[in-house]
mmCIF file of the N, C-alpha and C atoms, coordinates in Angstrom:
data_MODEL
# 
_entry.id   MODEL 
# 
loop_
_atom_site.group_PDB 
_atom_site.id 
_atom_site.type_symbol 
_atom_site.label_atom_id 
_atom_site.label_alt_id 
_atom_site.label_comp_id 
_atom_site.label_asym_id 
_atom_site.label_entity_id 
_atom_site.label_seq_id 
_atom_site.pdbx_PDB_ins_code 
_atom_site.Cartn_x 
_atom_site.Cartn_y 
_atom_site.Cartn_z 
_atom_site.occupancy 
_atom_site.B_iso_or_equiv 
_atom_site.pdbx_formal_charge 
_atom_site.auth_seq_id 
_atom_site.auth_comp_id 
_atom_site.auth_asym_id 
_atom_site.auth_atom_id 
_atom_site.pdbx_PDB_model_num 
ATOM 1   N N  . UNK A 1 1  ? 0.966   -1.500  0.095   1.00 0.00 ? 1  UNK A N  1 
ATOM 2   C CA . UNK A 1 1  ? -0.308  -0.085  -0.114  1.00 0.00 ? 1  UNK A CA 1 
ATOM 3   C C  . UNK A 1 1  ? 1.021   1.428   0.278   1.00 0.00 ? 1  UNK A C  1 
ATOM 4   N N  . UNK A 1 2  ? 0.803   2.192   -1.102  1.00 0.00 ? 2  UNK A N  1 
ATOM 5   C CA . UNK A 1 2  ? 1.448   3.150   -1.294  1.00 0.00 ? 2  UNK A CA 1 
ATOM 6   C C  . UNK A 1 2  ? 0.758   4.455   -0.713  1.00 0.00 ? 2  UNK A C  1 
ATOM 7   N N  . UNK A 1 3  ? 1.174   5.155   0.195   1.00 0.00 ? 3  UNK A N  1 
ATOM 8   C CA . UNK A 1 3  ? 0.598   6.474   0.778   1.00 0.00 ? 3  UNK A CA 1 
ATOM 9   C C  . UNK A 1 3  ? 0.749   7.297   -0.449  1.00 0.00 ? 3  UNK A C  1 
ATOM 10  N N  . UNK A 1 4  ? 1.492   7.393   -1.302  1.00 0.00 ? 4  UNK A N  1 
ATOM 11  C CA . UNK A 1 4  ? 1.639   8.607   -2.197  1.00 0.00 ? 4  UNK A CA 1 
ATOM 12  C C  . UNK A 1 4  ? 0.187   8.457   -3.430  1.00 0.00 ? 4  UNK A C  1 
ATOM 13  N N  . UNK A 1 5  ? 0.471   7.084   -3.552  1.00 0.00 ? 5  UNK A N  1 
ATOM 14  C CA . UNK A 1 5  ? -0.995  6.455   -4.548  1.00 0.00 ? 5  UNK A CA 1 
ATOM 15  C C  . UNK A 1 5  ? -2.115  7.051   -3.863  1.00 0.00 ? 5  UNK A C  1 
ATOM 16  N N  . UNK A 1 6  ? -2.482  6.417   -2.780  1.00 0.00 ? 6  UNK A N  1 
ATOM 17  C CA . UNK A 1 6  ? -3.346  6.823   -1.999  1.00 0.00 ? 6  UNK A CA 1 
ATOM 18  C C  . UNK A 1 6  ? -3.758  8.394   -1.980  1.00 0.00 ? 6  UNK A C  1 
ATOM 19  N N  . UNK A 1 7  ? -2.950  8.895   -1.897  1.00 0.00 ? 7  UNK A N  1 
ATOM 20  C CA . UNK A 1 7  ? -2.888  10.529  -1.634  1.00 0.00 ? 7  UNK A CA 1 
ATOM 21  C C  . UNK A 1 7  ? -3.479  11.070  -2.936  1.00 0.00 ? 7  UNK A C  1 
ATOM 22  N N  . UNK A 1 8  ? -2.493  10.584  -4.010  1.00 0.00 ? 8  UNK A N  1 
ATOM 23  C CA . UNK A 1 8  ? -2.915  11.024  -5.506  1.00 0.00 ? 8  UNK A CA 1 
ATOM 24  C C  . UNK A 1 8  ? -4.785  10.361  -5.930  1.00 0.00 ? 8  UNK A C  1 
ATOM 25  N N  . UNK A 1 9  ? -4.784  9.209   -5.814  1.00 0.00 ? 9  UNK A N  1 
ATOM 26  C CA . UNK A 1 9  ? -5.969  8.832   -5.947  1.00 0.00 ? 9  UNK A CA 1 
ATOM 27  C C  . UNK A 1 9  ? -7.080  9.654   -5.044  1.00 0.00 ? 9  UNK A C  1 
ATOM 28  N N  . UNK A 1 10 ? -6.857  10.030  -4.017  1.00 0.00 ? 10 UNK A N  1 
ATOM 29  C CA . UNK A 1 10 ? -7.795  10.676  -3.086  1.00 0.00 ? 10 UNK A CA 1 
ATOM 30  C C  . UNK A 1 10 ? -7.999  12.016  -3.493  1.00 0.00 ? 10 UNK A C  1 
ATOM 31  N N  . UNK A 1 11 ? -7.095  12.647  -3.834  1.00 0.00 ? 11 UNK A N  1 
ATOM 32  C CA . UNK A 1 11 ? -7.227  13.984  -4.209  1.00 0.00 ? 11 UNK A CA 1 
ATOM 33  C C  . UNK A 1 11 ? -8.080  14.113  -5.729  1.00 0.00 ? 11 UNK A C  1 
ATOM 34  N N  . UNK A 1 12 ? -7.682  13.238  -6.398  1.00 0.00 ? 12 UNK A N  1 
ATOM 35  C CA . UNK A 1 12 ? -8.539  13.194  -7.825  1.00 0.00 ? 12 UNK A CA 1 
ATOM 36  C C  . UNK A 1 12 ? -9.898  12.820  -7.362  1.00 0.00 ? 12 UNK A C  1 
ATOM 37  N N  . UNK A 1 13 ? -10.497 11.943  -6.764  1.00 0.00 ? 13 UNK A N  1 
ATOM 38  C CA . UNK A 1 13 ? -11.767 11.930  -6.406  1.00 0.00 ? 13 UNK A CA 1 
ATOM 39  C C  . UNK A 1 13 ? -12.327 13.105  -6.157  1.00 0.00 ? 13 UNK A C  1 
ATOM 40  N N  . UNK A 1 14 ? -11.627 13.789  -4.744  1.00 0.00 ? 14 UNK A N  1 
ATOM 41  C CA . UNK A 1 14 ? -11.923 15.077  -4.322  1.00 0.00 ? 14 UNK A CA 1 
ATOM 42  C C  . UNK A 1 14 ? -11.937 16.269  -5.546  1.00 0.00 ? 14 UNK A C  1 
ATOM 43  N N  . UNK A 1 15 ? -11.013 16.291  -6.477  1.00 0.00 ? 15 UNK A N  1 
ATOM 44  C CA . UNK A 1 15 ? -11.468 16.923  -7.824  1.00 0.00 ? 15 UNK A CA 1 
ATOM 45  C C  . UNK A 1 15 ? -12.714 16.533  -8.360  1.00 0.00 ? 15 UNK A C  1 
ATOM 46  N N  . UNK A 1 16 ? -12.513 15.805  -8.435  1.00 0.00 ? 16 UNK A N  1 
ATOM 47  C CA . UNK A 1 16 ? -13.860 14.894  -10.012 1.00 0.00 ? 16 UNK A CA 1 
ATOM 48  C C  . UNK A 1 16 ? -15.362 15.247  -8.831  1.00 0.00 ? 16 UNK A C  1 
ATOM 49  N N  . UNK A 1 17 ? -15.453 15.188  -7.468  1.00 0.00 ? 17 UNK A N  1 
ATOM 50  C CA . UNK A 1 17 ? -16.781 16.146  -6.692  1.00 0.00 ? 17 UNK A CA 1 
ATOM 51  C C  . UNK A 1 17 ? -16.635 17.483  -6.274  1.00 0.00 ? 17 UNK A C  1 
ATOM 52  N N  . UNK A 1 18 ? -15.766 18.327  -6.590  1.00 0.00 ? 18 UNK A N  1 
ATOM 53  C CA . UNK A 1 18 ? -15.553 19.592  -6.921  1.00 0.00 ? 18 UNK A CA 1 
ATOM 54  C C  . UNK A 1 18 ? -15.173 20.115  -5.101  1.00 0.00 ? 18 UNK A C  1 
ATOM 55  N N  . UNK A 1 19 ? -14.167 19.357  -4.423  1.00 0.00 ? 19 UNK A N  1 
ATOM 56  C CA . UNK A 1 19 ? -13.896 19.868  -3.499  1.00 0.00 ? 19 UNK A CA 1 
ATOM 57  C C  . UNK A 1 19 ? -12.580 20.567  -3.596  1.00 0.00 ? 19 UNK A C  1 
ATOM 58  N N  . UNK A 1 20 ? -12.730 22.292  -3.078  1.00 0.00 ? 20 UNK A N  1 
ATOM 59  C CA . UNK A 1 20 ? -11.932 23.004  -3.204  1.00 0.00 ? 20 UNK A CA 1 
ATOM 60  C C  . UNK A 1 20 ? -10.398 22.677  -3.419  1.00 0.00 ? 20 UNK A C  1 
ATOM 61  N N  . UNK A 1 21 ? -9.753  23.107  -4.406  1.00 0.00 ? 21 UNK A N  1 
ATOM 62  C CA . UNK A 1 21 ? -8.356  23.064  -4.462  1.00 0.00 ? 21 UNK A CA 1 
ATOM 63  C C  . UNK A 1 21 ? -7.336  23.424  -3.458  1.00 0.00 ? 21 UNK A C  1 
ATOM 64  N N  . UNK A 1 22 ? -7.649  24.344  -2.965  1.00 0.00 ? 22 UNK A N  1 
ATOM 65  C CA . UNK A 1 22 ? -6.949  25.541  -1.924  1.00 0.00 ? 22 UNK A CA 1 
ATOM 66  C C  . UNK A 1 22 ? -6.710  24.477  -0.908  1.00 0.00 ? 22 UNK A C  1 
ATOM 67  N N  . UNK A 1 23 ? -5.234  24.319  -0.094  1.00 0.00 ? 23 UNK A N  1 
ATOM 68  C CA . UNK A 1 23 ? -4.918  23.509  0.896   1.00 0.00 ? 23 UNK A CA 1 
ATOM 69  C C  . UNK A 1 23 ? -5.946  23.572  2.096   1.00 0.00 ? 23 UNK A C  1 
ATOM 70  N N  . UNK A 1 24 ? -6.175  24.835  2.411   1.00 0.00 ? 24 UNK A N  1 
ATOM 71  C CA . UNK A 1 24 ? -6.845  25.271  3.922   1.00 0.00 ? 24 UNK A CA 1 
ATOM 72  C C  . UNK A 1 24 ? -8.075  24.683  3.936   1.00 0.00 ? 24 UNK A C  1 
ATOM 73  N N  . UNK A 1 25 ? -8.902  24.846  2.665   1.00 0.00 ? 25 UNK A N  1 
ATOM 74  C CA . UNK A 1 25 ? -10.346 24.625  2.179   1.00 0.00 ? 25 UNK A CA 1 
ATOM 75  C C  . UNK A 1 25 ? -10.575 23.307  1.868   1.00 0.00 ? 25 UNK A C  1 
ATOM 76  N N  . UNK A 1 26 ? -9.886  22.546  1.220   1.00 0.00 ? 26 UNK A N  1 
ATOM 77  C CA . UNK A 1 26 ? -9.681  21.102  1.421   1.00 0.00 ? 26 UNK A CA 1 
ATOM 78  C C  . UNK A 1 26 ? -9.664  20.585  2.198   1.00 0.00 ? 26 UNK A C  1 
ATOM 79  N N  . UNK A 1 27 ? -8.716  20.692  3.638   1.00 0.00 ? 27 UNK A N  1 
ATOM 80  C CA . UNK A 1 27 ? -8.454  20.199  4.838   1.00 0.00 ? 27 UNK A CA 1 
ATOM 81  C C  . UNK A 1 27 ? -9.942  20.199  5.248   1.00 0.00 ? 27 UNK A C  1 
ATOM 82  N N  . UNK A 1 28 ? -10.471 21.355  5.487   1.00 0.00 ? 28 UNK A N  1 
ATOM 83  C CA . UNK A 1 28 ? -11.408 22.069  6.176   1.00 0.00 ? 28 UNK A CA 1 
ATOM 84  C C  . UNK A 1 28 ? -12.755 21.102  5.543   1.00 0.00 ? 28 UNK A C  1 
ATOM 85  N N  . UNK A 1 29 ? -13.083 20.960  4.168   1.00 0.00 ? 29 UNK A N  1 
ATOM 86  C CA . UNK A 1 29 ? -14.037 20.009  3.567   1.00 0.00 ? 29 UNK A CA 1 
ATOM 87  C C  . UNK A 1 29 ? -14.004 18.666  3.949   1.00 0.00 ? 29 UNK A C  1 
ATOM 88  N N  . UNK A 1 30 ? -12.788 18.361  3.468   1.00 0.00 ? 30 UNK A N  1 
ATOM 89  C CA . UNK A 1 30 ? -12.156 16.785  3.767   1.00 0.00 ? 30 UNK A CA 1 
ATOM 90  C C  . UNK A 1 30 ? -12.666 16.453  5.310   1.00 0.00 ? 30 UNK A C  1 
ATOM 91  N N  . UNK A 1 31 ? -11.978 17.005  6.570   1.00 0.00 ? 31 UNK A N  1 
ATOM 92  C CA . UNK A 1 31 ? -12.517 17.072  7.680   1.00 0.00 ? 31 UNK A CA 1 
ATOM 93  C C  . UNK A 1 31 ? -13.831 16.915  7.833   1.00 0.00 ? 31 UNK A C  1 
ATOM 94  N N  . UNK A 1 32 ? -14.513 17.663  7.326   1.00 0.00 ? 32 UNK A N  1 
ATOM 95  C CA . UNK A 1 32 ? -16.026 17.496  7.556   1.00 0.00 ? 32 UNK A CA 1 
ATOM 96  C C  . UNK A 1 32 ? -16.700 16.493  7.441   1.00 0.00 ? 32 UNK A C  1 
ATOM 97  N N  . UNK A 1 33 ? -16.090 16.290  5.902   1.00 0.00 ? 33 UNK A N  1 
ATOM 98  C CA . UNK A 1 33 ? -16.874 15.035  5.360   1.00 0.00 ? 33 UNK A CA 1 
ATOM 99  C C  . UNK A 1 33 ? -16.585 13.595  6.144   1.00 0.00 ? 33 UNK A C  1 
ATOM 100 N N  . UNK A 1 34 ? -15.565 13.617  6.440   1.00 0.00 ? 34 UNK A N  1 
ATOM 101 C CA . UNK A 1 34 ? -15.325 12.411  7.141   1.00 0.00 ? 34 UNK A CA 1 
ATOM 102 C C  . UNK A 1 34 ? -15.178 12.146  8.420   1.00 0.00 ? 34 UNK A C  1 
ATOM 103 N N  . UNK A 1 35 ? -15.580 13.332  9.254   1.00 0.00 ? 35 UNK A N  1 
ATOM 104 C CA . UNK A 1 35 ? -15.612 13.505  10.620  1.00 0.00 ? 35 UNK A CA 1 
ATOM 105 C C  . UNK A 1 35 ? -14.488 13.320  11.119  1.00 0.00 ? 35 UNK A C  1 
ATOM 106 N N  . UNK A 1 36 ? -13.063 13.865  10.765  1.00 0.00 ? 36 UNK A N  1 
ATOM 107 C CA . UNK A 1 36 ? -11.780 13.345  11.244  1.00 0.00 ? 36 UNK A CA 1 
ATOM 108 C C  . UNK A 1 36 ? -11.215 14.807  11.809  1.00 0.00 ? 36 UNK A C  1 
ATOM 109 N N  . UNK A 1 37 ? -10.123 14.859  12.878  1.00 0.00 ? 37 UNK A N  1 
ATOM 110 C CA . UNK A 1 37 ? -9.666  16.232  12.944  1.00 0.00 ? 37 UNK A CA 1 
ATOM 111 C C  . UNK A 1 37 ? -8.592  16.658  11.655  1.00 0.00 ? 37 UNK A C  1 
ATOM 112 N N  . UNK A 1 38 ? -8.682  18.221  11.845  1.00 0.00 ? 38 UNK A N  1 
ATOM 113 C CA . UNK A 1 38 ? -7.990  18.608  10.648  1.00 0.00 ? 38 UNK A CA 1 
ATOM 114 C C  . UNK A 1 38 ? -6.475  18.155  10.303  1.00 0.00 ? 38 UNK A C  1 
ATOM 115 N N  . UNK A 1 39 ? -5.809  17.613  11.448  1.00 0.00 ? 39 UNK A N  1 
ATOM 116 C CA . UNK A 1 39 ? -4.249  17.388  11.473  1.00 0.00 ? 39 UNK A CA 1 
ATOM 117 C C  . UNK A 1 39 ? -4.561  16.128  10.769  1.00 0.00 ? 39 UNK A C  1 
ATOM 118 N N  . UNK A 1 40 ? -5.093  15.183  10.875  1.00 0.00 ? 40 UNK A N  1 
ATOM 119 C CA . UNK A 1 40 ? -5.517  13.728  10.425  1.00 0.00 ? 40 UNK A CA 1 
ATOM 120 C C  . UNK A 1 40 ? -5.653  13.778  8.596   1.00 0.00 ? 40 UNK A C  1 
ATOM 121 N N  . UNK A 1 41 ? -7.024  14.893  8.347   1.00 0.00 ? 41 UNK A N  1 
ATOM 122 C CA . UNK A 1 41 ? -7.399  15.080  7.344   1.00 0.00 ? 41 UNK A CA 1 
ATOM 123 C C  . UNK A 1 41 ? -5.982  15.462  6.594   1.00 0.00 ? 41 UNK A C  1 
ATOM 124 N N  . UNK A 1 42 ? -5.411  16.477  6.694   1.00 0.00 ? 42 UNK A N  1 
ATOM 125 C CA . UNK A 1 42 ? -4.479  16.610  6.109   1.00 0.00 ? 42 UNK A CA 1 
ATOM 126 C C  . UNK A 1 42 ? -3.426  15.986  6.028   1.00 0.00 ? 42 UNK A C  1 
ATOM 127 N N  . UNK A 1 43 ? -3.025  14.814  7.082   1.00 0.00 ? 43 UNK A N  1 
ATOM 128 C CA . UNK A 1 43 ? -1.812  13.758  6.908   1.00 0.00 ? 43 UNK A CA 1 
ATOM 129 C C  . UNK A 1 43 ? -2.308  12.751  5.446   1.00 0.00 ? 43 UNK A C  1 
ATOM 130 N N  . UNK A 1 44 ? -3.810  12.646  6.044   1.00 0.00 ? 44 UNK A N  1 
ATOM 131 C CA . UNK A 1 44 ? -4.164  11.711  4.361   1.00 0.00 ? 44 UNK A CA 1 
ATOM 132 C C  . UNK A 1 44 ? -4.007  12.366  3.150   1.00 0.00 ? 44 UNK A C  1 
ATOM 133 N N  . UNK A 1 45 ? -4.418  13.697  3.168   1.00 0.00 ? 45 UNK A N  1 
ATOM 134 C CA . UNK A 1 45 ? -4.644  14.388  1.996   1.00 0.00 ? 45 UNK A CA 1 
ATOM 135 C C  . UNK A 1 45 ? -2.688  14.502  1.241   1.00 0.00 ? 45 UNK A C  1 
ATOM 136 N N  . UNK A 1 46 ? -2.151  14.585  2.239   1.00 0.00 ? 46 UNK A N  1 
ATOM 137 C CA . UNK A 1 46 ? -0.944  14.848  1.826   1.00 0.00 ? 46 UNK A CA 1 
ATOM 138 C C  . UNK A 1 46 ? -0.055  13.888  1.604   1.00 0.00 ? 46 UNK A C  1 
ATOM 139 N N  . UNK A 1 47 ? -0.470  12.376  2.106   1.00 0.00 ? 47 UNK A N  1 
ATOM 140 C CA . UNK A 1 47 ? -0.242  11.033  1.755   1.00 0.00 ? 47 UNK A CA 1 
ATOM 141 C C  . UNK A 1 47 ? 1.158   10.894  3.139   1.00 0.00 ? 47 UNK A C  1 
ATOM 142 N N  . UNK A 1 48 ? 1.001   11.432  4.031   1.00 0.00 ? 48 UNK A N  1 
ATOM 143 C CA . UNK A 1 48 ? 1.722   10.962  5.070   1.00 0.00 ? 48 UNK A CA 1 
ATOM 144 C C  . UNK A 1 48 ? 0.924   10.017  6.461   1.00 0.00 ? 48 UNK A C  1 
ATOM 145 N N  . UNK A 1 49 ? -0.094  9.492   5.971   1.00 0.00 ? 49 UNK A N  1 
ATOM 146 C CA . UNK A 1 49 ? -0.775  8.719   6.727   1.00 0.00 ? 49 UNK A CA 1 
ATOM 147 C C  . UNK A 1 49 ? -1.942  8.035   5.849   1.00 0.00 ? 49 UNK A C  1 
ATOM 148 N N  . UNK A 1 50 ? -2.340  6.893   6.065   1.00 0.00 ? 50 UNK A N  1 
ATOM 149 C CA . UNK A 1 50 ? -3.317  6.085   5.465   1.00 0.00 ? 50 UNK A CA 1 
ATOM 150 C C  . UNK A 1 50 ? -4.585  6.076   6.284   1.00 0.00 ? 50 UNK A C  1 
ATOM 151 N N  . UNK A 1 51 ? -5.711  5.537   5.767   1.00 0.00 ? 51 UNK A N  1 
ATOM 152 C CA . UNK A 1 51 ? -6.623  5.345   6.581   1.00 0.00 ? 51 UNK A CA 1 
ATOM 153 C C  . UNK A 1 51 ? -6.821  4.373   7.132   1.00 0.00 ? 51 UNK A C  1 
ATOM 154 N N  . UNK A 1 52 ? -7.706  4.096   8.487   1.00 0.00 ? 52 UNK A N  1 
ATOM 155 C CA . UNK A 1 52 ? -7.915  2.931   8.544   1.00 0.00 ? 52 UNK A CA 1 
ATOM 156 C C  . UNK A 1 52 ? -9.145  1.960   8.223   1.00 0.00 ? 52 UNK A C  1 
ATOM 157 N N  . UNK A 1 53 ? -9.500  0.879   8.573   1.00 0.00 ? 53 UNK A N  1 
ATOM 158 C CA . UNK A 1 53 ? -10.490 0.403   7.721   1.00 0.00 ? 53 UNK A CA 1 
ATOM 159 C C  . UNK A 1 53 ? -11.739 1.022   7.589   1.00 0.00 ? 53 UNK A C  1 
ATOM 160 N N  . UNK A 1 54 ? -12.440 1.333   8.734   1.00 0.00 ? 54 UNK A N  1 
ATOM 161 C CA . UNK A 1 54 ? -13.566 2.265   8.858   1.00 0.00 ? 54 UNK A CA 1 
ATOM 162 C C  . UNK A 1 54 ? -13.843 3.197   8.096   1.00 0.00 ? 54 UNK A C  1 
ATOM 163 N N  . UNK A 1 55 ? -12.714 4.221   8.055   1.00 0.00 ? 55 UNK A N  1 
ATOM 164 C CA . UNK A 1 55 ? -12.241 5.616   7.603   1.00 0.00 ? 55 UNK A CA 1 
ATOM 165 C C  . UNK A 1 55 ? -12.300 5.113   5.549   1.00 0.00 ? 55 UNK A C  1 
ATOM 166 N N  . UNK A 1 56 ? -11.682 4.296   5.744   1.00 0.00 ? 56 UNK A N  1 
ATOM 167 C CA . UNK A 1 56 ? -11.310 3.985   4.381   1.00 0.00 ? 56 UNK A CA 1 
ATOM 168 C C  . UNK A 1 56 ? -12.840 3.075   3.742   1.00 0.00 ? 56 UNK A C  1 
ATOM 169 N N  . UNK A 1 57 ? -13.331 2.433   4.473   1.00 0.00 ? 57 UNK A N  1 
ATOM 170 C CA . UNK A 1 57 ? -15.055 2.185   3.979   1.00 0.00 ? 57 UNK A CA 1 
ATOM 171 C C  . UNK A 1 57 ? -15.487 3.403   3.722   1.00 0.00 ? 57 UNK A C  1 
ATOM 172 N N  . UNK A 1 58 ? -15.697 4.582   4.911   1.00 0.00 ? 58 UNK A N  1 
ATOM 173 C CA . UNK A 1 58 ? -16.521 5.581   4.486   1.00 0.00 ? 58 UNK A CA 1 
ATOM 174 C C  . UNK A 1 58 ? -16.079 6.523   3.163   1.00 0.00 ? 58 UNK A C  1 
ATOM 175 N N  . UNK A 1 59 ? -14.886 6.500   3.077   1.00 0.00 ? 59 UNK A N  1 
ATOM 176 C CA . UNK A 1 59 ? -14.144 6.975   1.729   1.00 0.00 ? 59 UNK A CA 1 
ATOM 177 C C  . UNK A 1 59 ? -14.747 6.315   0.332   1.00 0.00 ? 59 UNK A C  1 
ATOM 178 N N  . UNK A 1 60 ? -14.721 4.742   0.481   1.00 0.00 ? 60 UNK A N  1 
ATOM 179 C CA . UNK A 1 60 ? -15.112 4.259   -0.678  1.00 0.00 ? 60 UNK A CA 1 
ATOM 180 C C  . UNK A 1 60 ? -16.735 4.734   -0.870  1.00 0.00 ? 60 UNK A C  1 
ATOM 181 N N  . UNK A 1 61 ? -17.474 4.364   0.099   1.00 0.00 ? 61 UNK A N  1 
ATOM 182 C CA . UNK A 1 61 ? -18.378 4.820   0.140   1.00 0.00 ? 61 UNK A CA 1 
ATOM 183 C C  . UNK A 1 61 ? -18.866 6.256   -0.349  1.00 0.00 ? 61 UNK A C  1 
ATOM 184 N N  . UNK A 1 62 ? -18.165 7.334   0.059   1.00 0.00 ? 62 UNK A N  1 
ATOM 185 C CA . UNK A 1 62 ? -18.540 8.699   -0.185  1.00 0.00 ? 62 UNK A CA 1 
ATOM 186 C C  . UNK A 1 62 ? -18.207 8.968   -1.627  1.00 0.00 ? 62 UNK A C  1 
ATOM 187 N N  . UNK A 1 63 ? -16.895 8.421   -1.864  1.00 0.00 ? 63 UNK A N  1 
ATOM 188 C CA . UNK A 1 63 ? -16.802 8.727   -3.515  1.00 0.00 ? 63 UNK A CA 1 
ATOM 189 C C  . UNK A 1 63 ? -17.159 7.538   -4.412  1.00 0.00 ? 63 UNK A C  1 
ATOM 190 N N  . UNK A 1 64 ? -18.153 6.548   -3.924  1.00 0.00 ? 64 UNK A N  1 
ATOM 191 C CA . UNK A 1 64 ? -18.223 5.914   -5.003  1.00 0.00 ? 64 UNK A CA 1 
ATOM 192 C C  . UNK A 1 64 ? -17.174 4.977   -5.884  1.00 0.00 ? 64 UNK A C  1 
ATOM 193 N N  . UNK A 1 65 ? -16.114 4.415   -5.051  1.00 0.00 ? 65 UNK A N  1 
ATOM 194 C CA . UNK A 1 65 ? -15.011 4.301   -5.572  1.00 0.00 ? 65 UNK A CA 1 
ATOM 195 C C  . UNK A 1 65 ? -14.579 2.557   -4.797  1.00 0.00 ? 65 UNK A C  1 
ATOM 196 N N  . UNK A 1 66 ? -13.834 1.690   -5.178  1.00 0.00 ? 66 UNK A N  1 
ATOM 197 C CA . UNK A 1 66 ? -13.229 0.357   -4.459  1.00 0.00 ? 66 UNK A CA 1 
ATOM 198 C C  . UNK A 1 66 ? -12.496 1.066   -3.692  1.00 0.00 ? 66 UNK A C  1 
ATOM 199 N N  . UNK A 1 67 ? -12.645 0.524   -2.325  1.00 0.00 ? 67 UNK A N  1 
ATOM 200 C CA . UNK A 1 67 ? -11.895 1.241   -1.279  1.00 0.00 ? 67 UNK A CA 1 
ATOM 201 C C  . UNK A 1 67 ? -10.435 0.536   -1.870  1.00 0.00 ? 67 UNK A C  1 
ATOM 202 N N  . UNK A 1 68 ? -10.352 -0.864  -2.290  1.00 0.00 ? 68 UNK A N  1 
ATOM 203 C CA . UNK A 1 68 ? -8.551  -1.568  -2.406  1.00 0.00 ? 68 UNK A CA 1 
ATOM 204 C C  . UNK A 1 68 ? -8.129  -0.790  -3.262  1.00 0.00 ? 68 UNK A C  1 
ATOM 205 N N  . UNK A 1 69 ? -8.915  -0.407  -4.612  1.00 0.00 ? 69 UNK A N  1 
ATOM 206 C CA . UNK A 1 69 ? -8.347  0.344   -5.256  1.00 0.00 ? 69 UNK A CA 1 
ATOM 207 C C  . UNK A 1 69 ? -7.650  2.122   -4.800  1.00 0.00 ? 69 UNK A C  1 
ATOM 208 N N  . UNK A 1 70 ? -8.381  2.442   -3.989  1.00 0.00 ? 70 UNK A N  1 
ATOM 209 C CA . UNK A 1 70 ? -8.217  3.753   -3.346  1.00 0.00 ? 70 UNK A CA 1 
ATOM 210 C C  . UNK A 1 70 ? -7.116  3.756   -2.598  1.00 0.00 ? 70 UNK A C  1 
ATOM 211 N N  . UNK A 1 71 ? -6.398  2.384   -2.148  1.00 0.00 ? 71 UNK A N  1 
ATOM 212 C CA . UNK A 1 71 ? -5.301  2.195   -1.065  1.00 0.00 ? 71 UNK A CA 1 
ATOM 213 C C  . UNK A 1 71 ? -4.232  1.917   -1.970  1.00 0.00 ? 71 UNK A C  1 
ATOM 214 N N  . UNK A 1 72 ? -4.615  1.431   -3.354  1.00 0.00 ? 72 UNK A N  1 
ATOM 215 C CA . UNK A 1 72 ? -3.557  0.985   -4.532  1.00 0.00 ? 72 UNK A CA 1 
ATOM 216 C C  . UNK A 1 72 ? -3.412  -0.827  -4.283  1.00 0.00 ? 72 UNK A C  1 
ATOM 217 N N  . UNK A 1 73 ? -4.500  -1.539  -3.914  1.00 0.00 ? 73 UNK A N  1 
ATOM 218 C CA . UNK A 1 73 ? -4.587  -2.693  -3.557  1.00 0.00 ? 73 UNK A CA 1 
ATOM 219 C C  . UNK A 1 73 ? -5.103  -3.516  -4.997  1.00 0.00 ? 73 UNK A C  1 
ATOM 220 N N  . UNK A 1 74 ? -5.830  -2.827  -5.605  1.00 0.00 ? 74 UNK A N  1 
ATOM 221 C CA . UNK A 1 74 ? -6.510  -3.036  -7.192  1.00 0.00 ? 74 UNK A CA 1 
ATOM 222 C C  . UNK A 1 74 ? -6.455  -2.250  -7.808  1.00 0.00 ? 74 UNK A C  1 
ATOM 223 N N  . UNK A 1 75 ? -6.612  -2.749  -8.685  1.00 0.00 ? 75 UNK A N  1 
ATOM 224 C CA . UNK A 1 75 ? -6.547  -1.769  -10.354 1.00 0.00 ? 75 UNK A CA 1 
ATOM 225 C C  . UNK A 1 75 ? -8.052  -1.536  -10.871 1.00 0.00 ? 75 UNK A C  1 
ATOM 226 N N  . UNK A 1 76 ? -9.110  -2.276  -9.985  1.00 0.00 ? 76 UNK A N  1 
ATOM 227 C CA . UNK A 1 76 ? -10.485 -1.742  -10.358 1.00 0.00 ? 76 UNK A CA 1 
ATOM 228 C C  . UNK A 1 76 ? -10.876 -0.554  -9.706  1.00 0.00 ? 76 UNK A C  1 
ATOM 229 N N  . UNK A 1 77 ? -11.134 0.596   -10.291 1.00 0.00 ? 77 UNK A N  1 
ATOM 230 C CA . UNK A 1 77 ? -11.579 1.742   -9.658  1.00 0.00 ? 77 UNK A CA 1 
ATOM 231 C C  . UNK A 1 77 ? -12.885 1.806   -9.143  1.00 0.00 ? 77 UNK A C  1 
ATOM 232 N N  . UNK A 1 78 ? -14.177 1.387   -9.842  1.00 0.00 ? 78 UNK A N  1 
ATOM 233 C CA . UNK A 1 78 ? -15.458 1.325   -9.610  1.00 0.00 ? 78 UNK A CA 1 
ATOM 234 C C  . UNK A 1 78 ? -15.638 0.046   -8.278  1.00 0.00 ? 78 UNK A C  1 
ATOM 235 N N  . UNK A 1 79 ? -16.695 0.284   -7.512  1.00 0.00 ? 79 UNK A N  1 
ATOM 236 C CA . UNK A 1 79 ? -17.299 -0.572  -6.755  1.00 0.00 ? 79 UNK A CA 1 
ATOM 237 C C  . UNK A 1 79 ? -17.738 -1.682  -7.796  1.00 0.00 ? 79 UNK A C  1 
ATOM 238 N N  . UNK A 1 80 ? -17.862 -2.722  -7.440  1.00 0.00 ? 80 UNK A N  1 
ATOM 239 C CA . UNK A 1 80 ? -18.174 -4.392  -8.125  1.00 0.00 ? 80 UNK A CA 1 
ATOM 240 C C  . UNK A 1 80 ? -20.026 -3.762  -7.590  1.00 0.00 ? 80 UNK A C  1 
ATOM 241 N N  . UNK A 1 81 ? -20.471 -4.221  -8.871  1.00 0.00 ? 81 UNK A N  1 
ATOM 242 C CA . UNK A 1 81 ? -22.360 -3.883  -8.518  1.00 0.00 ? 81 UNK A CA 1 
ATOM 243 C C  . UNK A 1 81 ? -22.593 -5.186  -7.978  1.00 0.00 ? 81 UNK A C  1 
ATOM 244 N N  . UNK A 1 82 ? -23.679 -5.077  -7.075  1.00 0.00 ? 82 UNK A N  1 
ATOM 245 C CA . UNK A 1 82 ? -24.332 -6.364  -6.359  1.00 0.00 ? 82 UNK A CA 1 
ATOM 246 C C  . UNK A 1 82 ? -25.100 -7.115  -7.294  1.00 0.00 ? 82 UNK A C  1 
ATOM 247 N N  . UNK A 1 83 ? -25.264 -7.979  -6.805  1.00 0.00 ? 83 UNK A N  1 
ATOM 248 C CA . UNK A 1 83 ? -25.872 -8.846  -7.021  1.00 0.00 ? 83 UNK A CA 1 
ATOM 249 C C  . UNK A 1 83 ? -27.324 -8.786  -7.213  1.00 0.00 ? 83 UNK A C  1 
ATOM 250 N N  . UNK A 1 84 ? -28.114 -8.967  -8.074  1.00 0.00 ? 84 UNK A N  1 
ATOM 251 C CA . UNK A 1 84 ? -29.511 -8.741  -7.825  1.00 0.00 ? 84 UNK A CA 1 
ATOM 252 C C  . UNK A 1 84 ? -30.420 -10.171 -7.202  1.00 0.00 ? 84 UNK A C  1 
# 
């Protein structure tokens, strides 16, 4: 699992949903979205930290992506559709 790859993918997904590009604004929005302290949000966005399993699940759900892809364990970006 690469912190840099996680950070790149996370930031790209946040760009796609319109989260502000300015660092301070992005940290504020991301902290509120994930309900984490700003220092942790900044660490995740910069690639100095990785999310725990619960936070990864929340991020994957909010961003509508495969959590394994987000942390670099899979090449499949989108969630697998559920069987009907």
